[in-house]
All heavy atoms as an XYZ file, in Angstrom:
815
protein
N     -35.244   -109.122     57.841
C     -36.627   -108.985     58.009
C     -37.295   -110.207     57.434
O     -37.019   -110.544     56.283
C     -37.181   -107.681     57.310
C     -38.572   -107.542     57.301
S     -39.261   -106.108     56.364
C     -38.171   -104.838     56.542
N     -38.204   -110.813     58.185
C     -38.892   -111.948     57.607
C     -40.087   -111.554     56.748
O     -40.469   -110.326     56.731
C     -39.298   -112.956     58.753
C     -40.345   -112.307     59.687
O     -41.228   -111.537     59.307
N     -40.211   -112.671     60.928
N     -40.726   -112.440     56.093
C     -41.818   -112.237     55.178
C     -43.036   -111.631     55.814
O     -43.651   -110.739     55.391
C     -42.231   -113.482     54.437
C     -43.253   -113.342     53.370
C     -42.752   -112.521     52.129
O     -41.612   -112.171     52.082
O     -43.574   -112.188     51.297
N     -43.304   -112.079     57.072
C     -44.447   -111.500     57.815
C     -44.249   -110.039     58.132
O     -45.124   -109.254     57.965
C     -44.597   -112.289     59.191
C     -45.642   -111.646     60.055
C     -47.028   -111.918     59.789
C     -45.310   -110.809     61.082
C     -47.967   -111.294     60.603
C     -46.303   -110.157     61.852
C     -47.587   -110.408     61.644
O     -48.560   -109.806     62.412
N     -43.019   -109.686     58.604
C     -42.794   -108.287     58.800
C     -42.846   -107.389     57.533
O     -43.353   -106.303     57.623
C     -41.378   -108.085     59.423
C     -41.289   -108.559     60.830
O     -42.305   -108.650     61.578
O     -40.210   -108.954     61.331
N     -42.328   -107.975     56.486
C     -42.402   -107.194     55.202
C     -43.892   -106.957     54.824
O     -44.207   -105.838     54.435
C     -41.674   -107.998     54.078
C     -41.533   -107.155     52.792
C     -40.997   -108.069     51.714
N     -41.943   -109.019     51.234
C     -42.971   -108.820     50.448
N     -43.237   -107.584     50.036
N     -43.760   -109.816     50.096
N     -44.718   -108.000     54.887
C     -46.064   -107.884     54.439
C     -46.823   -106.885     55.405
O     -47.701   -106.080     54.981
C     -46.771   -109.233     54.384
C     -46.335   -110.122     53.260
C     -46.952   -111.501     53.482
C     -46.642   -109.591     51.910
N     -46.516   -106.990     56.709
C     -47.143   -106.175     57.710
C     -46.801   -104.674     57.367
O     -47.744   -103.795     57.360
C     -46.682   -106.509     59.037
C     -47.230   -105.565     60.130
C     -48.566   -105.723     60.606
C     -46.564   -104.555     60.692
C     -49.095   -104.935     61.559
C     -47.038   -103.690     61.585
C     -48.298   -103.867     62.039
O     -48.868   -103.017     62.995
N     -45.631   -104.382     57.116
C     -45.157   -103.031     56.812
C     -45.796   -102.462     55.517
O     -46.206   -101.361     55.341
C     -43.648   -102.913     56.742
C     -42.960   -103.086     58.176
C     -41.516   -102.964     58.059
N     -40.973   -103.179     59.367
C     -39.640   -103.103     59.612
N     -38.830   -102.816     58.685
N     -39.181   -103.295     60.854
N     -45.884   -103.376     54.559
C     -46.524   -102.995     53.247
C     -47.968   -102.649     53.495
O     -48.456   -101.638     52.954
C     -46.318   -104.189     52.232
C     -46.967   -103.899     50.939
C     -46.768   -105.105     49.960
O     -45.782   -105.763     50.011
N     -47.778   -105.312     49.144
N     -48.673   -103.424     54.236
C     -50.088   -103.146     54.533
C     -50.220   -101.827     55.232
O     -51.119   -101.034     54.900
C     -50.725   -104.298     55.286
N     -49.322   -101.577     56.194
C     -49.383   -100.357     56.939
C     -49.219    -99.165     55.993
O     -49.873    -98.074     56.067
C     -48.289   -100.219     58.037
C     -48.674   -101.131     59.189
C     -50.032   -100.725     59.840
O     -51.057   -101.435     59.631
N     -50.014    -99.701     60.578
N     -48.220    -99.237     54.989
C     -47.970    -98.199     54.040
C     -49.256    -97.899     53.244
O     -49.634    -96.738     53.018
C     -46.793    -98.509     53.140
C     -45.443    -98.284     53.754
C     -44.336    -98.329     52.731
N     -44.353    -99.532     51.957
C     -43.647   -100.667     52.308
N     -43.064   -100.674     53.479
N     -43.711   -101.697     51.505
N     -49.874    -98.993     52.758
C     -51.111    -98.765     51.980
C     -52.187    -98.216     52.746
O     -53.034    -97.428     52.240
C     -51.467   -100.095     51.300
C     -50.715   -100.414     50.063
C     -49.750   -101.395     50.025
C     -50.854    -99.607     48.964
C     -49.036   -101.686     48.904
C     -50.085    -99.894     47.766
C     -49.191   -100.897     47.770
O     -48.493   -101.172     46.661
N     -52.270    -98.497     54.132
C     -53.317    -97.946     54.953
C     -53.091    -96.447     55.074
O     -54.047    -95.628     55.136
C     -53.340    -98.572     56.278
C     -53.966    -99.976     56.281
C     -53.995   -100.602     57.663
N     -54.556   -101.904     57.636
C     -53.849   -103.043     57.822
N     -52.602   -102.953     58.182
N     -54.349   -104.150     57.726
N     -51.886    -96.019     55.140
C     -51.501    -94.581     55.193
C     -51.765    -93.881     53.862
O     -52.173    -92.717     53.905
C     -50.072    -94.413     55.641
C     -49.776    -94.854     57.068
C     -48.247    -94.959     57.388
O     -47.463    -94.490     56.543
O     -47.989    -95.404     58.507
N     -51.501    -94.573     52.801
C     -51.669    -93.945     51.481
C     -53.128    -93.883     51.070
O     -53.480    -92.903     50.348
C     -50.882    -94.786     50.409
C     -49.397    -94.710     50.520
S     -48.512    -95.888     49.419
C     -49.227    -95.551     47.834
N     -53.956    -94.858     51.514
C     -55.348    -94.956     51.070
C     -56.235    -95.125     52.303
O     -56.847    -96.130     52.467
C     -55.589    -96.122     50.091
C     -54.696    -96.039     48.911
C     -53.512    -96.843     48.802
C     -54.970    -95.164     47.851
C     -52.663    -96.709     47.679
C     -54.090    -95.094     46.802
C     -52.993    -95.852     46.635
O     -52.253    -95.718     45.556
N     -56.300    -94.054     53.154
C     -57.241    -94.188     54.292
C     -58.693    -94.251     53.841
O     -59.046    -93.887     52.690
C     -56.977    -92.894     55.148
C     -56.423    -91.954     54.096
C     -55.613    -92.765     53.084
N     -59.550    -94.678     54.734
C     -60.985    -94.743     54.453
C     -61.506    -93.470     53.923
O     -61.117    -92.379     54.421
C     -61.767    -95.183     55.753
C     -63.230    -95.264     55.532
C     -64.009    -95.622     56.740
O     -63.394    -95.798     57.838
O     -65.245    -95.610     56.665
N     -62.335    -93.501     52.844
C     -62.835    -92.290     52.228
C     -62.005    -91.767     51.077
O     -62.478    -90.844     50.381
N     -60.822    -92.242     50.912
C     -60.020    -91.776     49.771
C     -60.665    -92.143     48.457
O     -61.183    -93.251     48.247
C     -58.627    -92.516     49.752
O     -57.985    -92.171     51.017
C     -57.727    -92.006     48.602
N     -60.787    -91.162     47.529
C     -61.345    -91.403     46.224
C     -60.263    -91.864     45.304
O     -59.168    -91.304     45.222
C     -62.002    -90.121     45.678
C     -63.214    -89.681     46.484
C     -64.448    -90.552     46.232
N     -64.980    -90.306     44.910
C     -65.751    -91.105     44.231
N     -66.059    -92.260     44.748
N     -66.125    -90.831     43.053
N     -60.545    -92.919     44.488
C     -59.568    -93.501     43.544
C     -60.190    -93.603     42.193
O     -61.418    -93.574     42.035
C     -59.087    -94.830     44.065
C     -60.155    -95.900     44.211
C     -58.299    -94.729     45.325
C     -60.207    -96.952     43.181
N     -59.336    -93.813     41.205
C     -59.804    -94.108     39.826
C     -59.159    -95.368     39.451
O     -57.889    -95.546     39.482
C     -59.319    -93.003     38.855
C     -59.569    -93.231     37.372
C     -61.059    -93.230     37.153
C     -58.896    -92.149     36.511
N     -59.948    -96.403     39.135
C     -59.425    -97.691     38.673
C     -59.181    -97.597     37.190
O     -60.098    -97.329     36.425
C     -60.532    -98.817     38.936
C     -60.154   -100.155     38.438
C     -58.971   -100.737     39.218
C     -61.335   -101.101     38.524
N     -57.963    -97.683     36.845
C     -57.560    -97.549     35.449
C     -57.822    -98.863     34.685
O     -58.317    -98.816     33.597
C     -56.048    -97.168     35.348
C     -55.698    -95.834     36.014
C     -54.251    -95.611     36.082
C     -56.430    -94.673     35.326
N     -57.402    -99.955     35.334
C     -57.583   -101.273     34.676
C     -57.493   -102.313     35.742
O     -56.532   -102.358     36.529
C     -56.632   -101.508     33.606
C     -56.750   -102.792     32.885
N     -57.781   -103.150     32.014
C     -56.053   -104.010     32.952
C     -57.743   -104.359     31.621
N     -56.710   -104.904     32.120
N     -58.350   -103.326     35.655
C     -58.374   -104.413     36.654
C     -57.726   -105.615     35.958
O     -57.952   -105.890     34.780
C     -59.739   -104.821     37.070
C     -59.787   -105.918     38.135
S     -61.319   -105.894     39.077
C     -60.889   -104.730     40.303
N     -56.759   -106.238     36.614
C     -55.977   -107.344     36.040
C     -56.838   -108.552     35.823
O     -57.987   -108.451     35.329
N     -56.378   -109.692     36.190
C     -56.979   -110.953     35.925
C     -58.115   -111.323     36.935
O     -57.877   -112.059     37.836
C     -55.871   -112.085     35.955
C     -56.359   -113.353     35.416
O     -57.283   -113.374     34.631
O     -55.768   -114.379     35.777
N     -59.282   -110.744     36.653
C     -60.465   -110.978     37.586
C     -61.528   -111.551     36.643
O     -61.781   -110.935     35.487
C     -60.856   -109.714     38.175
C     -61.878   -109.934     39.311
O     -63.099   -110.181     38.899
O     -61.604   -109.896     40.480
N     -62.306   -112.584     37.088
C     -63.352   -113.074     36.173
C     -64.463   -112.109     35.909
O     -65.203   -112.193     34.874
C     -63.819   -114.304     36.914
C     -63.305   -114.244     38.270
C     -62.122   -113.319     38.232
N     -64.703   -111.224     36.828
C     -65.787   -110.177     36.707
C     -65.181   -108.846     37.052
O     -65.537   -108.301     38.127
C     -66.928   -110.533     37.614
C     -67.685   -111.778     37.161
C     -68.939   -111.973     37.871
N     -69.862   -110.884     37.730
C     -70.586   -110.298     38.788
N     -70.549   -110.823     39.942
N     -71.282   -109.336     38.527
N     -64.320   -108.250     36.232
C     -63.677   -107.010     36.605
C     -64.611   -105.866     36.634
O     -65.640   -105.810     35.925
C     -62.607   -106.875     35.522
C     -63.235   -107.571     34.367
C     -64.011   -108.669     34.925
N     -64.241   -104.826     37.393
C     -64.901   -103.545     37.355
C     -64.423   -102.840     36.115
O     -63.264   -103.047     35.725
C     -64.499   -102.750     38.602
C     -65.091   -101.311     38.525
C     -65.069   -103.421     39.880
N     -65.243   -102.112     35.476
C     -64.937   -101.428     34.183
C     -63.758   -100.509     34.397
O     -63.656    -99.897     35.387
C     -66.147   -100.678     33.657
C     -67.344   -101.498     33.310
C     -68.207   -101.708     34.522
O     -68.161   -100.970     35.552
O     -69.008   -102.700     34.546
N     -63.014   -100.317     33.334
C     -61.876    -99.398     33.337
C     -62.433    -97.993     33.527
O     -63.559    -97.653     33.139
C     -61.164    -99.490     31.970
C     -60.345   -100.704     31.812
O     -60.280   -101.570     32.786
O     -59.780   -100.928     30.720
N     -61.608    -97.088     34.156
C     -61.851    -95.740     34.406
C     -63.089    -95.497     35.307
O     -63.830    -94.507     35.198
C     -62.103    -94.962     33.065
C     -60.891    -95.043     32.228
O     -59.758    -94.862     32.758
O     -60.947    -95.173     30.968
N     -63.262    -96.501     36.205
C     -64.375    -96.292     37.240
C     -63.820    -95.743     38.501
O     -62.790    -96.099     39.019
C     -65.008    -97.732     37.536
C     -66.072    -97.775     38.547
S     -67.592    -96.755     38.000
C     -68.052    -97.592     36.542
N     -64.603    -94.797     39.074
C     -64.207    -94.164     40.292
C     -64.808    -94.932     41.512
O     -65.832    -95.540     41.356
C     -64.653    -92.669     40.354
C     -63.904    -91.917     39.341
C     -64.378    -90.455     39.358
N     -63.663    -89.665     38.337
C     -63.525    -88.343     38.319
N     -64.035    -87.630     39.285
N     -62.873    -87.770     37.421
N     -64.124    -94.850     42.591
C     -64.606    -95.490     43.786
C     -64.030    -94.856     45.047
O     -63.255    -93.931     45.014
N     -64.587    -95.359     46.174
C     -64.198    -94.843     47.488
C     -63.566    -95.965     48.314
O     -64.222    -97.069     48.415
C     -65.402    -94.239     48.232
O     -65.956    -93.180     47.430
C     -64.996    -93.653     49.558
N     -62.374    -95.748     48.933
C     -61.795    -96.762     49.683
C     -62.555    -96.952     51.013
O     -62.955    -95.947     51.684
C     -60.337    -96.325     50.047
C     -59.712    -97.304     51.035
C     -59.427    -96.249     48.817
N     -62.827    -98.258     51.305
C     -63.509    -98.633     52.538
C     -62.370    -98.969     53.628
O     -62.440    -98.515     54.773
C     -64.440    -99.753     52.395
C     -65.618    -99.405     51.441
C     -66.573   -100.549     51.208
C     -67.271   -100.797     52.545
N     -68.384   -101.675     52.495
N     -61.427    -99.801     53.243
C     -60.311   -100.202     54.084
C     -59.260   -100.951     53.326
O     -59.533   -101.349     52.193
C     -60.900   -101.068     55.301
C     -61.435   -102.423     54.861
C     -60.617   -103.575     54.922
C     -62.777   -102.628     54.447
C     -61.144   -104.800     54.489
C     -63.281   -103.826     54.089
C     -62.457   -104.921     54.089
O     -62.935   -106.135     53.691
N     -58.167   -101.094     53.926
C     -57.038   -101.871     53.420
C     -56.869   -103.052     54.375
O     -56.648   -102.878     55.560
C     -55.742   -101.063     53.307
C     -54.601   -101.931     52.819
C     -55.999    -99.860     52.376
N     -56.869   -104.279     53.803
C     -56.722   -105.475     54.670
C     -55.233   -105.797     54.940
O     -54.339   -105.170     54.403
C     -57.515   -106.675     54.158
C     -57.016   -107.281     52.882
O     -55.825   -107.043     52.519
O     -57.730   -107.953     52.224
N     -55.012   -106.886     55.654
C     -53.610   -107.318     56.024
C     -52.820   -107.756     54.886
O     -51.531   -107.881     54.988
C     -53.692   -108.367     57.165
C     -54.142   -107.786     58.466
O     -54.080   -106.593     58.670
O     -54.576   -108.632     59.327
N     -53.461   -108.062     53.774
C     -52.669   -108.508     52.547
C     -52.508   -107.345     51.580
O     -52.112   -107.553     50.461
C     -53.492   -109.636     51.854
C     -53.610   -110.946     52.648
S     -51.943   -111.677     53.078
C     -51.472   -112.143     51.485
N     -52.756   -106.145     52.004
C     -52.573   -104.885     51.195
C     -53.657   -104.710     50.189
O     -53.549   -103.885     49.277
C     -51.192   -104.776     50.624
O     -50.267   -104.754     51.665
N     -54.713   -105.538     50.194
C     -55.843   -105.397     49.220
C     -56.629   -104.156     49.661
O     -56.996   -103.908     50.738
C     -56.718   -106.571     49.197
O     -55.893   -107.741     48.867
C     -57.866   -106.464     48.230
N     -56.862   -103.284     48.663
C     -57.592   -101.991     48.915
C     -59.055   -102.292     48.554
O     -59.377   -102.437     47.413
C     -56.986   -100.859     48.054
C     -57.743    -99.558     48.303
C     -55.514   -100.678     48.328
N     -59.902   -102.361     49.495
C     -61.270   -102.658     49.325
C     -62.100   -101.302     49.119
O     -61.967   -100.329     49.843
C     -61.898   -103.428     50.560
C     -61.334   -104.801     50.676
N     -61.859   -105.852     50.142
C     -60.116   -105.138     51.336
C     -61.077   -106.967     50.485
N     -60.038   -106.507     51.146
N     -62.875   -101.313     48.007
C     -63.580   -100.097     47.538
C     -65.042   -100.376     47.250
O     -65.419   -101.461     46.877
C     -62.877    -99.569     46.265
S     -61.165    -99.192     46.486
N     -65.767    -99.288     47.332
C     -67.183    -99.241     46.855
C     -67.109    -98.359     45.589
O     -66.750    -97.150     45.720
C     -68.132    -98.675     47.858
C     -69.530    -98.560     47.310
C     -70.491    -97.903     48.176
N     -70.700    -98.707     49.418
C     -71.585    -99.711     49.566
N     -72.361   -100.012     48.553
N     -71.655   -100.363     50.729
N     -67.377    -98.908     44.487
C     -67.345    -98.154     43.214
C     -68.555    -97.427     42.883
O     -69.641    -97.799     43.383
C     -66.899    -99.140     42.072
C     -65.477    -99.638     42.191
C     -65.192   -100.782     42.804
C     -64.414    -98.789     41.799
C     -63.941   -101.283     42.934
C     -63.111    -99.214     41.911
C     -62.867   -100.465     42.493
N     -68.482    -96.444     42.081
C     -69.631    -95.536     41.781
C     -70.715    -96.257     40.993
O     -71.911    -95.848     40.997
C     -69.167    -94.354     41.011
C     -68.318    -93.370     41.822
O     -68.095    -93.657     43.084
O     -67.871    -92.393     41.277
N     -70.445    -97.403     40.448
C     -71.487    -98.202     39.766
C     -72.170    -99.146     40.762
O     -72.979   -100.004     40.349
C     -70.801    -98.965     38.561
C     -69.853   -100.058     39.002
O     -69.549   -100.201     40.173
N     -69.327   -100.759     37.986
N     -71.850    -99.098     42.041
C     -72.472    -99.986     43.086
C     -71.670   -101.189     43.376
O     -72.088   -101.865     44.427
N     -70.710   -101.635     42.620
C     -69.916   -102.817     42.988
C     -68.986   -102.536     44.152
O     -68.468   -101.398     44.255
C     -69.153   -103.185     41.727
C     -69.928   -103.564     40.504
C     -69.892   -104.963     40.017
N     -68.937   -105.909     40.413
C     -67.993   -106.409     39.657
N     -67.922   -105.966     38.355
N     -67.172   -107.333     40.034
N     -68.740   -103.574     44.867
C     -67.677   -103.547     45.936
C     -66.721   -104.651     45.622
O     -67.096   -105.799     45.364
C     -68.350   -103.769     47.322
C     -69.316   -102.684     47.734
C     -69.780   -103.000     49.112
O     -69.018   -103.111     50.066
N     -71.127   -103.036     49.265
N     -65.443   -104.278     45.567
C     -64.384   -105.182     45.235
C     -63.084   -104.771     45.759
O     -62.847   -103.548     45.858
C     -64.343   -105.381     43.741
C     -63.692   -106.572     43.173
C     -64.369   -107.839     43.585
C     -63.684   -106.433     41.649
N     -62.183   -105.652     46.078
C     -60.868   -105.327     46.460
C     -59.966   -105.200     45.262
O     -60.093   -105.968     44.315
N     -59.078   -104.222     45.261
C     -58.089   -104.079     44.173
C     -56.740   -104.381     44.751
O     -56.432   -104.039     45.894
C     -58.159   -102.700     43.516
C     -58.145   -101.499     44.539
C     -59.389   -102.530     42.693
C     -58.177   -100.174     43.944
N     -55.949   -105.045     43.979
C     -54.622   -105.494     44.424
C     -53.572   -104.689     43.798
O     -53.333   -104.731     42.551
C     -54.496   -107.004     43.985
C     -55.631   -107.841     44.635
C     -53.135   -107.538     44.469
C     -55.694   -109.261     44.176
N     -52.815   -103.966     44.664
C     -51.688   -103.184     44.114
C     -50.697   -104.094     43.433
O     -50.334   -105.138     43.924
C     -51.030   -102.522     45.366
C     -52.217   -102.482     46.364
C     -53.025   -103.720     46.098
N     -50.209   -103.741     42.197
C     -49.309   -104.535     41.502
C     -49.968   -105.364     40.391
O     -49.370   -105.724     39.440
N     -51.157   -105.742     40.695
C     -52.015   -106.547     39.688
C     -53.012   -105.641     38.959
O     -53.228   -105.723     37.840
C     -52.649   -107.690     40.308
C     -51.684   -108.797     40.736
C     -52.435   -110.013     41.227
O     -53.522   -110.335     40.696
O     -51.907   -110.682     42.093
N     -53.687   -104.841     39.778
C     -54.603   -103.802     39.258
C     -54.001   -102.481     39.192
O     -53.204   -102.101     39.966
C     -55.876   -103.762     40.142
C     -56.549   -105.152     40.321
O     -56.565   -105.909     39.312
O     -56.913   -105.504     41.420
N     -54.447   -101.723     38.151
C     -53.868   -100.325     37.995
C     -54.889    -99.303     38.463
O     -56.003    -99.258     38.002
C     -53.564   -100.115     36.497
O     -53.054    -98.899     36.234
N     -54.445    -98.476     39.378
C     -55.367    -97.421     39.998
C     -54.522    -96.292     40.532
O     -53.337    -96.426     40.689
C     -56.217    -98.041     41.072
C     -55.469    -98.433     42.379
C     -55.495    -97.657     43.445
C     -54.869    -99.662     42.378
C     -54.778    -98.034     44.589
C     -54.152   -100.081     43.505
C     -54.149    -99.278     44.551
N     -55.192    -95.194     40.843
C     -54.519    -93.971     41.418
C     -55.533    -93.204     42.228
O     -56.782    -93.354     42.006
C     -53.929    -93.173     40.314
C     -54.939    -92.494     39.406
C     -54.238    -91.518     38.450
N     -55.142    -90.989     37.489
C     -56.010    -89.981     37.695
N     -56.048    -89.418     38.910
N     -56.783    -89.559     36.718
N     -54.978    -92.329     43.063
C     -55.893    -91.425     43.753
C     -56.361    -90.387     42.815
O     -55.612    -89.986     41.876
C     -55.105    -90.661     44.893
C     -54.754    -91.471     46.090
C     -54.110    -90.605     47.180
C     -53.683    -91.304     48.360
N     -53.109    -90.409     49.358
N     -57.554    -89.806     43.103
C     -58.018    -88.668     42.346
C     -57.223    -87.488     42.718
O     -56.818    -87.287     43.891
C     -59.479    -88.356     42.573
C     -60.471    -89.498     42.078
C     -61.909    -89.067     42.337
C     -60.289    -89.805     40.619
N     -56.971    -86.625     41.787
C     -56.246    -85.336     42.019
C     -57.118    -84.359     42.740
O     -58.355    -84.523     42.748
C     -55.696    -84.711     40.733
O     -56.916    -84.316     39.928
C     -54.850    -85.701     39.931
N     -56.563    -83.325     43.300
C     -57.381    -82.251     43.984
C     -58.314    -81.637     42.985
O     -59.462    -81.329     43.304
C     -56.415    -81.154     44.573
C     -55.640    -81.723     45.775
O     -56.094    -82.712     46.405
O     -54.641    -81.094     46.126
N     -57.862    -81.455     41.750
C     -58.770    -80.897     40.723
C     -59.916    -81.770     40.479
O     -61.111    -81.332     40.290
C     -57.919    -80.594     39.413
C     -56.854    -79.546     39.542
C     -55.614    -80.008     40.181
O     -55.352    -81.217     40.216
O     -54.827    -79.179     40.654
N     -59.691    -83.078     40.332
C     -60.781    -84.042     40.111
C     -61.764    -84.083     41.235
O     -62.967    -84.154     41.097
C     -60.247    -85.445     39.778
C     -59.474    -85.547     38.529
C     -58.679    -86.848     38.328
O     -58.155    -87.328     39.340
O     -58.668    -87.361     37.243
N     -61.287    -83.982     42.520
C     -62.130    -83.950     43.671
C     -62.973    -82.739     43.714
O     -64.159    -82.725     44.019
C     -61.283    -84.071     44.959
C     -60.551    -85.425     45.163
C     -59.607    -85.267     46.275
C     -61.607    -86.557     45.403
N     -62.465    -81.598     43.324
C     -63.093    -80.309     43.286
C     -64.210    -80.376     42.168
O     -65.347    -79.922     42.402
C     -62.178    -79.131     43.004
N     -63.908    -81.019     41.125
C     -64.895    -81.192     39.989
C     -66.060    -82.020     40.443
O     -67.185    -81.708     40.156
C     -64.165    -81.789     38.779
C     -65.009    -81.848     37.530
C     -64.212    -82.474     36.404
O     -63.281    -81.804     35.931
O     -64.420    -83.704     36.065
N     -65.708    -83.144     41.127
C     -66.789    -84.025     41.652
C     -67.747    -83.209     42.661
O     -68.896    -83.308     42.600
C     -66.239    -85.172     42.434
C     -65.795    -86.296     41.583
C     -65.396    -87.526     42.429
O     -65.306    -87.481     43.660
O     -65.169    -88.599     41.785
N     -67.099    -82.359     43.459
C     -67.853    -81.595     44.444
C     -68.720    -80.666     43.748
O     -69.965    -80.417     44.077
C     -66.901    -80.846     45.442
C     -67.570    -80.071     46.477
C     -68.289    -80.955     47.435
O     -67.924    -82.070     47.706
N     -69.381    -80.460     48.059
N     -68.209    -79.983     42.670
C     -69.050    -79.027     41.908
C     -70.165    -79.764     41.194
O     -71.272    -79.231     41.206
C     -68.144    -78.277     40.889
N     -69.873    -80.858     40.678
C     -70.916    -81.639     40.005
C     -72.044    -82.081     40.942
O     -73.254    -82.010     40.642
C     -70.341    -82.921     39.384
C     -69.574    -82.603     38.069
O     -69.624    -81.439     37.622
O     -68.860    -83.477     37.624
N     -71.650    -82.450     42.201
C     -72.577    -82.843     43.214
C     -73.487    -81.627     43.639
O     -74.718    -81.813     43.810
C     -71.816    -83.402     44.407
O     -72.684    -83.640     45.490
N     -72.878    -80.476     43.755
C     -73.681    -79.252     44.115
C     -74.589    -78.915     43.001
O     -75.721    -78.558     43.219
C     -72.675    -78.118     44.423
C     -71.910    -78.351     45.786
C     -70.846    -77.331     45.990
O     -70.655    -76.432     45.146
O     -70.175    -77.433     46.963
N     -74.176    -79.062     41.775
C     -75.071    -78.797     40.623
C     -76.234    -79.700     40.611
O     -77.378    -79.272     40.340
C     -74.279    -78.894     39.271
C     -73.265    -77.795     39.040
O     -73.402    -76.698     39.763
O     -72.417    -77.940     38.159
N     -76.041    -81.048     40.961
C     -77.160    -81.920     40.977
C     -78.132    -81.552     42.028
O     -79.348    -81.593     41.865
C     -76.655    -83.359     41.184
C     -76.001    -83.959     39.943
S     -75.395    -85.677     40.266
C     -76.802    -86.456     40.794
N     -77.661    -81.104     43.215
C     -78.567    -80.747     44.300
C     -79.394    -79.464     43.852
O     -80.603    -79.393     44.142
C     -77.766    -80.356     45.484
C     -77.135    -81.554     46.253
O     -77.549    -82.678     45.909
O     -76.243    -81.376     47.066
N     -78.773    -78.575     43.115
C     -79.483    -77.397     42.683
C     -80.589    -77.798     41.667
O     -81.638    -77.262     41.560
C     -78.586    -76.384     42.022
C     -77.702    -75.709     43.112
C     -76.587    -74.805     42.491
O     -76.650    -74.615     41.280
O     -75.704    -74.334     43.271
N     -80.227    -78.712     40.757
C     -81.195    -79.158     39.691
C     -82.369    -79.834     40.297
O     -83.450    -79.795     39.730
C     -80.504    -80.145     38.752
C     -79.427    -79.402     37.875
O     -79.432    -78.158     37.839
O     -78.574    -80.082     37.349
N     -82.165    -80.555     41.394
C     -83.293    -81.348     42.077
C     -84.094    -80.511     43.054
O     -84.974    -81.038     43.648
C     -82.780    -82.597     42.672
C     -82.181    -83.573     41.635
O     -82.697    -83.656     40.563
N     -81.155    -84.256     42.089
N     -83.740    -79.214     43.187
C     -84.474    -78.449     44.179
C     -83.874    -78.538     45.522
O     -82.893    -79.289     45.761
N     -84.443    -77.918     46.518
C     -83.846    -77.848     47.890
C     -84.047    -79.308     48.473
O     -84.960    -80.125     48.173
C     -84.671    -76.909     48.652
C     -86.019    -76.811     47.853
C     -85.689    -77.025     46.370
N     -83.065    -79.649     49.279
C     -83.118    -80.900     50.028
C     -83.835    -80.628     51.306
O     -83.473    -79.854     52.090
C     -81.665    -81.401     50.279
C     -80.983    -81.700     48.998
C     -81.682    -82.679     51.091
C     -79.555    -82.000     49.097
N     -84.904    -81.383     51.584
C     -85.747    -81.151     52.759
C     -85.474    -82.263     53.666
O     -85.342    -83.418     53.389
C     -87.260    -81.142     52.272
C     -87.561    -80.198     51.221
S     -87.288    -78.480     51.648
C     -88.695    -78.194     52.677
N     -85.446    -81.835     55.050
C     -85.315    -82.839     56.098
C     -86.530    -82.773     56.972
O     -87.390    -81.861     56.894
N     -86.632    -83.799     57.809
C     -87.813    -83.848     58.759
C     -87.296    -83.594     60.151
O     -86.284    -83.843     60.524
C     -88.510    -85.148     58.697
C     -89.151    -85.396     57.340
S     -90.053    -86.910     57.282
C     -91.622    -86.332     57.848
């Protein structure tokens, strides 16, 4: 297998592991001049051909994380349920959501 095939297959695996909308927790960003803070949650936007996982973080930053250089993981089902409950609590605290 040549290098191109290896990289292509690796990118495909990451696309399957981290589809758009997957919630992740960035544990630590490697050697980046302006890293996202440790323990920041984010949402996967896409995985590019170099296997970089591009995310929108909860602090508003958008940045690609590099498997093997940056440390991150998917949120567990329990963490996702907790986020959902927190989101519902915020909606209740702010009153009904009105549409036009």
